[in-house]
N, C-alpha and C positions, 0 to 999 in steps of 0.2 A: 567463537566469538568473532574469528573473520568471516563468517557469512552475515554474523548479523550486522555486524559494521558496513557488509557490500551493501546489504540492504536498504541500511540507511541512507545511503551516501547519495543517493537522487531524490531530488522533491517528491516527484509526482510516487512515486515507491514510498515515500515516508507519508505521503498524505493518505493511499490506498490503504495503506496500512495501520494508518489514524481512525481511518473511516470503519475500518471493520472491528476497535475495541468497543464500538455502542450494540454490537449485535451478539445473539447468542450463538453459540460456538458452533452449531451446524446448522442451524434452520435457516438464520439468516441471512441476505449476500448483499452487497452493493453493486453495486452497475458502473463500468468504465465505459468509456474515461470520464464519465459525471462525476465520479466521486477522488480522482484525483487531477482534477482541471481546476487551476487555481487563474486562471483569466491571462496568463503570461502569455501563452501559447494558441494556435489556432488547434481545435477542439482537433480538426483531421491531423494535423499534424502530429500533436500528443497520443493520438490514438493509434498510429504508426510506429510510434515508439513503444507505445505500453505493448503492443502485439506480437511484436519483435526481437525486445529488449527486455521490456522489465517484467512482462509477467509471466514469461517464460523463468525470468532468473529468479524471481521469489518462488515459482512452482517447484522448480528446481532444489532450491533451498528448503523444500515442505514448509514456508510459511503461509501458502497459500492454496488454493485447489482452486483451478482455472476452468469454467465450461466456456469453452469457446464458441459454441454454437447459438448459447444466449447472451454472451459476455457477461455474467456473473460469476462472483468471486466469493469465494468463500474460507473461512480461517483454515490452515493447513495444519498436519500435524503436528507441526513444529513453532505454532504460533505460540503457543506458551513460554516458550525462552526467548521471543523476541519482547512480549508483552510487556516487563517492567520498564526499558528502558522510550516504547510508545508511551505508555501512561504518564514517565516524568516528562516526557515533551509534552504532550496534551495537556496536563496541567500546570503546566510551566510556559505554554506559549506566550503568554504577554511577556515572559521575562526573555523570549528569544529573539534571535532576528529577523525581521519578515519574513525572508526567503526560506525559513526553516520548515516549516508548514504551511 
């Protein structure tokens, strides 16, 4: 449970994980930082944070698989463990504070 809450502790990680919900398990990918950007930071700043902090953290936890060369992210082997909370957040996004997703 600690890994899940740690993964969800950052808005950019949440956005990236929620973006993966709509993709087939191992076929579709999301691109970074495009799918994690919400407009509040410069893309270059977010890209540095993603590559040095957020993506390694999510990959180490097993929630994503990350190809650094193509900048593509896929669901990792533990993605289904975090899926219920992501679906709950996505399905109730209009009821959550704006900075949650």
